[in-house]
Structure formats: C-alpha cells, structure tokens
C-alpha angles and dihedrals in degrees: 000000000000111000120199114188125187093323119180132173129179141179123204093348094309118115111228094175113028121198097314120182121179144143121218115197130208121251095046140087110232118197121204112207137170141116124294111291093023092123099253099132093039091054091048090049091053090049089053095044091244087119130031119232118233089217136007129025145249126224131193112202087340095309116123106234091216094061104031114106111255096242092050092049092047090057090057104033134036130183140194113203127205090245104054100150114149119198097199116093102246135163120237090252092051091052094048089048089060086073088072094056096101089055103044106011091239097314104112117208130190093279091049092053089050090055090049092050091048094050092048090051093047091056095039092244102129093107090049098045094106096044122103117247093239089059093059134086119252092257093050091050090049091053089050091054091049089050089054091055092048090049090057086067099207128163091235122049123182123193126186108205096325093174094069111129093006123128116232095262094055092040092055092043091050094049090048089051093050092047091050091048089055096047102035098040100031094244127152108234117188118187130183106216137182097185106086094195092054090047093049095049102040106032122092089199135004136218108203115195133193128174092352096306134098107259094178137359129180144065115347095252090056101038099040104052120143091248095052096043092048090054094045097048098033098233136084111283128183127194119208135182111222124170091338093309130108111237119192120198129183140176138190113265113266113239116219115253118259 
C-alpha cells in the first residue's frame, strides 16, 4: 500500500499540493485526473521521491520514501515521468534492459533477459528492439519507456501521462495491459491521465484533483459523476452508459445572448 499523509508542496508561496492524505492499494489501477495545474504530476513526483514534500510524508509498504535507500525503493517502486528524454544513443533493447538495473546492477542474467523479452513483447516492440531511440517516432519511444518500467517488475508502478504521443490503438492496448498487471499480479498502478473516457473505462478507482486538493476519491462510479466532473472542470459534463462503456461528453458553457 502507498500511504500519503498530510502532504503539501508549494512554489513561491503558492500551494501546488495542499494537505493531501490518501491510501493507494495494490491490485488496482488508480487514475489521477484533474485540470491543468491541479497538482497531479507534483503529487506523483512526491510519491516517487522525484520531489520533496514541504510537509507530510509518503510510505510504500510502511517504508518512508525519503529515508529508504535508493536501490531498495527501486525494487518496490518504478516511475515514468513526462519528460523521459535520454541523450545517449541507445537501442530499444538497451533502454528496456535498464529496468533491470536495481536487480543486477547492469549485469543481466538469464532471468533479466527473460524480463526484457517479455516487456518487448507486451508493448509490441520485438521488431524495433535493435533500432536506436532517435530513429523512432514519439509514440514508439513512449512505448519503449513504458516497457522499461514494466521490465523493472516492481509492485508499485507510477506513470505520468504515459499515453502522450500514442495513437488510440496503442493507448487502449497499454491501458488494458496496465490494468491486467494490477489485477493479475497484485500491483498498484497509478496513472496520471487527461483523457476522461480512458480514465473512466480503465481505472478501478480515481483520484480527482482541483487546486492542489483531492476533490473526489473512490471507485469510478462514485468519483466520476456528472456533478463532480462539472464542478472540477468548470464546464457542463455528462456521463453516459453505452454498450457497457462509460462515455463522457462535455461542452463549453453557453453564454446568454446580449
């Protein structure tokens, strides 16, 4: 379980994350949604120890992320940031193999290579495994970075907008993969998402943020109601059930004539 207790973070006197307390269980995919500037990526960064909270603390299976040795934390928790550019000229297979570093310190054994092969297959990257990253499209590079996180094989996986640059087929396939990883292997998968329909149809539970605070947290049907989403995003939102799928529609407010 990830425990977040009274966490706050500010910049220049402005609170970006404001007194957030949550628990995130294993075995579920948790989507974090909210408008720009809501604090989603900052909260994820604090959970991953990429940022330091001004107040409060985060624990992973009872271990405080601030004090846990890096190698120990990397065996429990993995993260994919929004900005994942790598300057070195690496092949896709080299990048994915970096996910095994916490386990073998760069010396890949038979089990490590099996994890690399499995991650490449999951993300449909086998044919690209020998290509250099700078030869790939943005979507292909994004899939390679997600494969690296999967290859790390941690119980807690954090993703900050992993669907960037992906076409709809690969976005849906990736979310299905992450949801299955959570349910089938008892992992906690936390994903920052902008697409409300993706969040509604692939999340087990949702954390909805606004102005640095948690506006709603719980199962999708409770956290993503039309009333709550309209208040969070500041425009009329409707939630429909069509052919077993949740469909969210929205429109700009209509200004009165004159």
